[in-house]
C-alpha positions, 0 to 999 in steps of 0.5 A: 553502485551507489554511494551512501552518506549517513551519520556515523553509527547507522552504517551497520543498521542500514547495511542489514536492511539493504543487504539483499539488494542487487546493487552495491553500496559504498558508505561514507567514502568522503575521499571520492573526488570524481562525481560525474555520473555517480549516484549519491544518496544521503540518509538523515542528512540533517545529522551530518556535519556542515562539512559533510553536507557541503560535500553533498552540495559540491557533488551536486554542483559537479554532476552527481545525482544526489537524493535521499536514500529512501526516495532513490530506493522508491524509484529503483524498487517500486516500493518504499523501504519502510524500515528506513523511514523517518519523520523527514520523509513525511514532512515534505508534504508537498511531495504527497500530491494526493494529500496536499492538493485538493484538486487531486482529491476532487479529481479522484473522487469524480473518477471514483463516482464515474467508475462506480456507475460504469462498473454497476452495469456489469456488477449488478447482474453478477451480484444477483447471481452471487447472492443466489449462489451464497444463499443456495450453499449455506444459511446465513446473510448474503452480505457481511458487514465489518468495522474497518478503519478508514481515512483519518482513523475513522471507523466505518462498516465495510460491505462484502459478500459473505465468503466464510461460514457464519461462525468463522470468528467464533474464537475471535478475530484472525487473519484469513489464511491461504486455503482457509477451511472457514471459506465456503466453496462459493466463497473460494471462487468469489475471493479469487475473482474479487467478486466478494468486494463488489458490494464495496462500491456502495462504500465508494458512493458513500465516500467512505472508500475509493476505488484504489487505495490501501485496503482497510484493516480492522482496529484489532490488527492495526493496534498490533501492527503499528507496534512493529511496522514504522508509521503504519497508521500513515496509510489512513492519510488517504481513503482506503480502496477496493483494490490497490497497489499492494493488492496487485503487487503482493496478493497474499497477507496473513502474517506480520511479514506480509503486512510489512510488504503491503505497507511498503506498497501502500506508502509508495502509492500515497507518495507517488500517487498519480492518475497513471498509477491508478490506471496501472493498478486497475489494469492489473486488477482486471487481470486478477479478476479475469484469471482468478489469481486473487486470494 
């Protein structure tokens, strides 16, 4: 159970967002007089009165665990509840070490480079075999290039093995679907094992991508998604990745609802980035490749 304190009028909205959580929440109970071992969260505390904010300070002094609601949910759920985000979450930039610390960015770049060199030893033979298989199955280019949005909203050309028929988007841009009929037989295999992503190691070497980060999306979809998903473009604060927390935690995305769930993991990754988290994502990615559980 947690105790939540927020401005009047927000209780119903917050309740609707968190109604499916497995724990109880008591809202704006200022009669609470025992704080020991209590979990107390606040939401938009800048809009609380001086007396209400003093209540939270007193609770902290007397042994309660007090923190912003979204931060508490981050820790408990393992993803960020994006429907509760407001500007204050992003304005404490020092909490985003991957953004505020150049040393962190340089270390990540060095690790990316080393990882590409190590992966190349295995990837090159696999790429040769994949290229042959694609060419034998169908006419058309082996590689597929497509503009995606990268860090700071700059566009670049992502490189992948072609997994669909050459006329896959003759009717316009569309999300890839589960059991998509546009996917070739070879394409189905290389998508499940993520082999189709291997050419993106070139994008990593060029500095356009990282090994781990949010997946790069197309501007045509971003323009639509940012209208319904709060702070959707914030994912572009970091370099996009070949794999990422969203990909290994919520592997399928073919709707706005799926995009919302992926965004929850992307924001969490940016906020809580660490080398340890990158290692965990890599381990989960290896499992996807070995067991062919990707989509």
